[in-house]
C-alpha positions as CSV (number, residue, x, y, z in Angstrom):
1,M,-16.3,-20.1,-18.9
2,N,-15.3,-23.5,-19.8
3,G,-11.9,-25.3,-18.1
4,E,-9.7,-24.2,-20.6
5,T,-11.3,-20.7,-20.6
6,T,-10.9,-20.7,-16.7
7,S,-7.5,-21.6,-16.4
8,A,-6.3,-19.0,-19.5
9,A,-8.5,-16.1,-17.5
10,L,-6.0,-17.1,-14.0
11,R,-3.2,-16.8,-15.5
12,L,-3.7,-14.1,-17.0
13,L,-4.8,-12.5,-13.6
14,Q,-2.3,-14.1,-11.8
15,L,0.2,-12.3,-14.3
16,R,-1.4,-9.0,-14.7
17,Y,-2.6,-8.2,-10.9
18,G,-1.7,-10.7,-9.2
19,I,-5.1,-12.6,-8.4
20,V,-3.7,-16.1,-7.3
21,G,-5.9,-19.2,-6.5
22,E,-7.7,-22.5,-7.6
23,S,-10.0,-23.3,-5.2
24,P,-13.5,-23.4,-6.0
25,L,-14.6,-20.0,-3.6
26,I,-12.2,-17.5,-6.1
27,K,-12.7,-19.0,-9.4
28,E,-16.1,-18.1,-8.9
29,A,-15.2,-14.8,-8.0
30,I,-12.9,-14.6,-11.2
31,E,-15.7,-15.4,-12.8
32,Q,-17.6,-13.0,-11.4
33,L,-14.7,-10.7,-12.9
34,M,-14.6,-11.7,-16.5
35,Q,-18.4,-11.5,-17.0
36,V,-18.5,-7.7,-15.7
37,A,-15.1,-6.3,-16.1
38,P,-16.5,-5.5,-20.0
39,T,-19.7,-4.1,-19.1
40,D,-20.4,-0.5,-17.7
41,L,-21.9,-2.0,-14.6
42,T,-22.0,-0.9,-11.2
43,V,-19.7,-3.2,-9.0
44,L,-19.7,-3.6,-5.2
45,I,-16.6,-5.6,-4.1
46,T,-17.4,-7.1,0.0
47,G,-15.1,-9.2,1.8
48,E,-13.0,-8.9,4.9
49,T,-9.8,-6.5,5.3
50,G,-6.7,-7.9,3.8
51,T,-9.0,-10.1,1.0
52,G,-8.0,-8.2,-2.3
53,K,-10.8,-5.6,-2.7
54,D,-8.9,-3.0,-4.5
55,V,-6.8,-6.2,-6.4
56,F,-10.6,-6.9,-8.2
57,A,-11.2,-3.2,-8.6
58,R,-8.0,-2.7,-10.1
59,A,-8.4,-5.8,-12.3
60,I,-11.9,-4.7,-13.5
61,H,-10.7,-1.3,-14.5
62,G,-7.7,-3.1,-16.6
63,L,-9.6,-5.4,-18.4
64,S,-12.7,-2.7,-19.0
65,P,-12.5,-0.9,-22.7
66,R,-11.8,2.3,-20.1
67,R,-9.0,0.7,-19.1
68,K,-6.9,3.7,-21.5
69,A,-8.7,6.2,-18.7
70,P,-7.4,7.2,-15.5
71,M,-8.6,5.0,-12.5
72,I,-9.1,6.8,-9.4
73,S,-9.0,5.1,-6.0
74,V,-10.1,7.0,-3.1
75,N,-10.8,5.6,0.7
76,C,-13.6,7.1,2.3
77,G,-12.4,6.1,5.9
78,A,-9.5,7.6,5.3
79,I,-10.4,11.2,4.3
80,P,-12.6,13.4,7.0
81,E,-16.0,13.9,6.6
82,T,-15.3,17.7,6.2
83,L,-13.0,16.8,2.9
84,L,-14.9,13.6,1.6
85,E,-16.8,15.6,-0.4
86,S,-14.2,18.5,-1.6
87,E,-12.0,15.7,-2.9
88,L,-14.8,13.8,-4.7
89,F,-16.7,16.8,-6.4
90,G,-14.2,20.0,-6.2
91,H,-14.6,23.5,-5.3
92,E,-14.8,27.1,-6.2
93,K,-12.7,29.8,-5.0
94,G,-13.6,31.1,-2.1
95,A,-16.0,28.1,-1.1
96,F,-14.8,28.2,2.2
97,T,-11.8,29.5,4.2
98,G,-8.8,28.7,3.5
99,A,-10.1,28.0,-0.6
100,V,-7.9,30.3,-2.5
101,E,-8.1,28.7,-5.6
102,Q,-10.9,26.1,-7.8
103,R,-9.9,22.8,-7.9
104,K,-11.1,19.7,-9.8
105,G,-12.5,16.9,-8.0
106,F,-11.9,13.1,-8.4
107,F,-14.8,12.6,-10.7
108,E,-13.7,15.3,-13.0
109,V,-10.2,14.2,-13.0
110,A,-11.6,10.7,-14.0
111,N,-13.6,11.3,-16.7
112,G,-14.1,8.6,-18.9
113,G,-12.1,6.7,-16.7
114,T,-13.0,4.4,-13.1
115,V,-13.6,5.8,-9.5
116,F,-12.9,3.2,-7.4
117,L,-14.6,4.2,-3.3
118,D,-12.9,1.8,-1.1
119,E,-14.7,2.1,2.4
120,I,-18.2,3.1,1.1
121,G,-19.4,2.0,3.9
122,E,-17.9,4.9,5.9
123,M,-19.4,7.4,3.9
124,P,-21.5,10.7,5.1
125,I,-24.7,10.5,4.2
126,G,-25.1,14.1,3.0
127,T,-21.9,12.8,0.3
128,Q,-24.5,9.8,-0.5
129,V,-26.7,12.2,-1.8
130,K,-24.3,13.4,-4.0
131,L,-22.8,10.3,-5.0
132,L,-26.4,8.6,-6.0
133,R,-27.0,11.8,-8.0
134,V,-23.6,10.8,-9.8
135,L,-25.0,7.0,-10.4
136,E,-28.3,8.4,-11.8
137,T,-27.7,11.2,-14.2
138,G,-23.9,11.3,-14.3
139,E,-23.9,15.2,-12.8
140,F,-22.9,17.4,-9.8
141,T,-22.0,20.4,-8.6
142,R,-18.6,21.8,-7.3
143,L,-18.5,22.9,-3.6
144,G,-19.1,26.9,-3.8
145,S,-21.1,26.4,-7.3
146,T,-24.0,25.9,-9.4
147,Q,-22.9,25.4,-12.1
148,V,-23.7,21.5,-13.1
149,I,-20.7,19.4,-14.9
150,R,-21.5,16.0,-16.2
151,V,-19.1,13.4,-16.3
152,D,-19.1,9.5,-17.9
153,V,-17.2,7.5,-15.2
154,R,-18.0,3.6,-13.9
155,I,-17.9,3.4,-10.3
156,I,-16.7,0.3,-8.2
157,A,-17.5,0.2,-4.5
158,A,-16.3,-1.4,-1.6
159,T,-16.5,-2.5,1.8
160,N,-16.4,-4.7,4.5
161,R,-19.2,-3.9,6.3
162,D,-22.9,-5.4,5.8
163,L,-24.4,-2.4,4.4
164,A,-28.2,-3.9,3.9
165,Y,-27.5,-4.0,8.2
166,E,-26.2,0.0,8.0
167,V,-29.4,0.8,6.0
168,R,-31.5,-1.1,8.0
169,Q,-29.8,1.4,11.1
170,G,-30.4,4.5,9.0
171,R,-26.3,4.8,8.7
172,F,-26.3,4.2,4.6
173,R,-29.1,5.3,2.4
174,E,-31.5,2.4,0.8
175,D,-31.5,4.0,-2.8
176,L,-27.7,4.2,-2.7
177,Y,-27.4,0.6,-1.5
178,Y,-29.5,-0.8,-4.7
179,R,-28.0,1.4,-7.0
180,L,-24.1,0.3,-5.7
181,N,-25.3,-3.2,-5.9
182,A,-26.2,-4.1,-9.6
183,V,-23.0,-6.4,-9.4
184,H,-22.1,-8.0,-5.9
185,L,-18.9,-9.4,-6.2
186,H,-18.3,-11.1,-2.7
187,L,-14.5,-12.7,-2.3
188,P,-13.6,-15.5,0.2
189,P,-11.8,-14.9,3.1
190,L,-8.2,-16.8,2.9
191,R,-9.6,-19.4,5.9
192,K,-12.4,-20.7,3.5
193,R,-9.7,-21.3,0.5
194,P,-6.8,-23.1,2.8
195,E,-6.0,-24.8,-0.4
196,D,-4.7,-21.8,-2.5
197,I,-2.2,-21.0,0.3
198,P,0.7,-22.5,-1.2
199,L,-0.2,-21.3,-4.6
200,L,0.2,-18.2,-2.7
201,V,3.3,-18.7,-1.0
202,E,4.8,-19.8,-4.0
203,Y,3.8,-16.5,-5.9
204,Y,4.6,-14.1,-2.8
205,A,8.1,-15.8,-2.4
206,T,9.3,-15.4,-6.0
207,K,8.7,-12.4,-6.2
208,V,10.3,-11.0,-3.0
209,A,13.4,-13.7,-4.5
210,E,13.7,-11.5,-7.5
211,R,13.6,-8.2,-6.0
212,I,16.1,-8.9,-3.1
213,G,18.2,-11.0,-5.4
214,A,18.2,-14.1,-4.2
215,T,17.1,-17.6,-5.2
216,Y,13.8,-19.4,-3.4
217,E,14.3,-22.9,-2.0
218,G,10.6,-23.7,-1.5
219,I,8.8,-24.5,1.9
220,D,9.0,-27.3,3.9
221,G,5.8,-29.6,3.9
222,D,5.1,-28.7,7.8
223,A,5.4,-24.9,7.3
224,I,2.4,-25.6,4.7
225,A,0.4,-27.6,7.2
226,L,0.9,-24.7,9.7
227,L,-0.3,-21.9,7.1
228,Q,-3.2,-23.7,6.6
229,Q,-4.3,-24.2,10.3
230,H,-3.7,-20.3,11.0
231,S,-7.2,-18.2,11.2
232,W,-6.1,-15.6,9.3
233,R,-7.6,-12.3,10.3
234,G,-5.8,-10.0,7.6
235,N,-6.2,-12.4,5.0
236,V,-3.9,-12.5,2.0
237,R,-2.6,-9.4,3.2
238,E,-1.1,-10.8,6.2
239,L,0.2,-13.7,4.4
240,R,1.7,-11.7,2.1
241,N,3.6,-10.0,4.8
242,L,4.5,-13.0,6.6
243,V,5.9,-14.4,3.1
244,E,7.7,-11.5,2.7
245,T,9.5,-11.4,6.4
246,L,10.6,-15.0,5.9
247,V,12.3,-14.6,2.6
248,T,13.8,-11.3,2.7
249,I,15.4,-12.7,6.5
250,G,16.1,-16.0,5.2
251,H,17.5,-14.8,1.7
252,G,15.7,-17.2,0.1
253,R,16.5,-20.3,1.8
254,R,14.0,-23.0,2.1
255,I,11.4,-22.1,5.4
256,T,10.6,-24.5,7.6
257,A,8.1,-24.6,10.2
258,D,10.4,-23.2,12.9
259,D,10.6,-20.0,10.8
260,V,6.8,-19.7,10.4
261,R,6.3,-20.7,14.2
262,R,8.6,-17.6,15.0
263,Y,7.0,-14.6,12.7
264,L,3.4,-16.2,12.1
265,H,1.9,-13.8,14.7
266,R,-0.7,-15.0,17.1
267,D,-4.9,-14.9,16.7
268,D,-4.8,-12.5,19.7
269,V,-2.3,-9.9,18.2
270,P,-3.7,-6.2,19.1
271,E,-5.1,-3.7,17.1
272,P,-1.9,-2.0,14.9
273,T,-0.4,0.6,17.5
274,K,-0.4,4.2,16.7
275,A,3.0,4.4,15.2
276,L,2.0,2.0,12.3
277,V,-1.0,3.7,12.2
278,L,1.2,7.4,11.3
279,H,3.2,5.4,9.0
280,S,0.5,4.5,6.9
281,A,-1.3,7.9,6.9
282,A,2.6,9.3,5.4
283,Q,2.5,6.5,3.4
284,R,-0.8,7.9,1.9
285,A,0.1,11.6,1.9
286,E,2.5,10.7,0.1
287,A,1.0,9.0,-2.4
288,Q,-1.3,12.0,-2.8
289,P,-0.4,15.0,-1.2
290,L,-3.8,16.8,0.2
291,D,-5.0,20.6,-0.1
292,L,-3.7,22.7,2.4
293,A,-6.5,24.8,1.4
294,L,-8.5,22.0,3.3
295,V,-6.5,20.8,5.8
296,Y,-6.3,24.4,6.9
297,H,-10.5,24.1,6.3
298,T,-10.7,20.8,8.4
299,L,-8.7,22.1,11.3
300,L,-10.5,25.1,12.1
301,Q,-13.5,23.0,12.4
302,L,-12.2,20.1,14.4
303,Q,-10.5,23.3,16.6
304,A,-14.1,24.4,17.3
305,E,-15.5,20.8,18.5
306,V,-12.6,20.7,20.7
307,S,-13.4,24.1,22.2
308,A,-17.0,23.5,22.4
309,M,-16.1,20.0,23.9
310,R,-13.9,21.8,26.6
311,G,-16.2,24.8,27.5
312,A,-19.2,22.0,27.9
313,I,-17.2,20.0,30.3
314,T,-15.7,23.6,32.5
315,A,-19.2,24.0,32.6
316,L,-20.2,20.8,34.3
317,A,-17.5,20.6,36.1
318,E,-18.2,24.0,38.3
319,R,-21.9,22.6,38.2
320,I,-20.5,19.2,40.0
321,A,-18.8,21.3,42.2
322,Q,-21.8,23.9,43.4
323,W,-23.2,19.6,43.9
324,S,-20.7,18.5,46.3
325,T,-21.0,21.5,48.6
326,I,-24.4,20.8,49.3
327,V,-25.0,16.7,48.8
328,L,-22.3,14.6,49.8
329,P,-23.9,11.0,49.3
330,T,-22.4,8.6,52.0
331,Q,-21.9,6.3,49.9
332,R,-20.3,6.8,46.4
333,D,-22.3,5.8,43.3
334,P,-20.5,3.3,41.3
335,D,-21.9,4.9,38.1
336,D,-20.6,8.2,39.0
337,V,-18.2,10.2,36.5
338,F,-16.3,12.2,39.5
339,G,-14.5,11.5,42.8
340,R,-14.5,14.1,45.3
341,D,-10.7,15.1,45.7
342,P,-9.9,18.2,44.0
343,E,-7.5,16.1,42.0
344,D,-10.7,14.8,40.1
345,F,-11.7,17.7,38.8
346,R,-9.0,18.5,36.4
347,L,-10.0,19.1,33.0
348,E,-8.3,16.4,31.3
349,D,-9.3,14.1,33.9
350,M,-12.8,14.6,34.0
351,E,-12.5,14.5,30.1
352,R,-11.4,10.9,30.2
353,R,-14.3,9.9,32.8
354,L,-16.5,11.3,30.7
355,I,-15.6,9.6,28.0
356,V,-15.4,6.1,29.8
357,A,-18.7,6.6,31.0
358,A,-20.3,7.6,27.9
359,L,-19.2,4.4,26.2
360,K,-19.9,2.4,28.9
361,R,-23.3,3.9,29.0
362,F,-23.5,2.7,25.5
363,N,-22.0,-0.7,26.0
364,G,-19.1,0.5,23.5
365,S,-21.0,2.3,20.8
366,R,-18.9,5.1,19.4
367,R,-21.4,6.6,17.5
368,S,-24.1,6.6,20.6
369,A,-21.3,8.1,22.9
370,A,-20.3,10.5,20.6
371,R,-24.2,11.8,19.9
372,A,-24.4,12.1,24.1
373,L,-21.3,13.4,24.4
374,G,-22.4,16.2,21.8
375,I,-18.8,15.8,19.4
376,S,-18.3,13.9,16.3
377,E,-17.3,10.7,16.0
378,R,-14.4,11.5,14.3
379,T,-13.3,13.9,17.4
380,L,-14.5,11.1,19.9
381,Y,-11.7,8.6,17.9
382,R,-9.4,11.2,18.4
383,K,-9.9,11.7,22.0
384,L,-9.4,7.5,22.3
385,Q,-6.3,7.8,20.9
386,E,-5.5,10.3,23.2
387,Y,-6.0,8.6,26.1
388,N,-5.7,4.9,25.1
389,L,-8.7,3.8,25.4
390,N,-9.5,1.7,21.9
391,E,-9.3,-1.1,23.9
392,M,-13.1,-0.4,25.4
393,L,-14.4,-0.7,21.9
């Protein structure tokens, strides 16, 4: 695109979708977007968390011939493994316990439109197989059915993972990776385009001021300099949240360097708290209600996993108790999971120590630790939350 065409595209994307920036890196991404949007090509959008992958996906759909048909966004990392396949492809009545009626999946609902698969790197291998079939033939079957359904859907996928590395590790299908990677659109992190920060601040501040009925009075140069020096691990999303806070609290008054220092999070900010995670999950549930039959089915499977884990731990505790009456080492092994005090054999404590030992043995690898413990990775994740062990990862 020439300079005039690029400027027109930038104005269009800013007005419709909030894509803001004039740096060479963002211009390159926008040029790719404008080229691929009118086609039916599958697009893989990569970039760090918060770089705006979902925004670019909406723009691709909105500028395509499919814009009048539905676009459905699916976060593959937010839906349990046991639910994801049914959410995507639907299920028949009686397909599993609690499936009391037939249900269409996202691909059927989006027929003629676009399905945006966010966090595609989290998709289980089994579901990847069915997705590959949809990409190659446009066909799939609902859970519990043999009837082949054909749809016309464009797929846009996004991830913050290195899928080529995931392929080498055996966690992502190579054939699916190449099908998704027909067009690869990479979004740069905000720290690599600091010249866009003043434009982004102006854009978000003006929108917030309009929403709260205030007049935005601008930002000092020293404040901008501070923002440009920040590493922005949360990228554009982090900047937007900061600007919204500053404008709302100051009711549109001029933003100073002191204001930025007061509210700009340091680089060593901890991961989101459990309360924030629950709030985010509640927002997702409100935006897109889950099928109660599927939730019931998943809870039954999770209950079985937890019961199996507790049974294994109880059996192990009994064996260790027998061993302790035969062999009492003079010096405790530093890698020993259990102590000699009877309190050390409380089921919850033993469960926690087993998890800690497994994580240490596999250098914090959640997948390897879960495999060694004989539980799913998602069950391990819940246990890490329950015992406040996330700092070990």
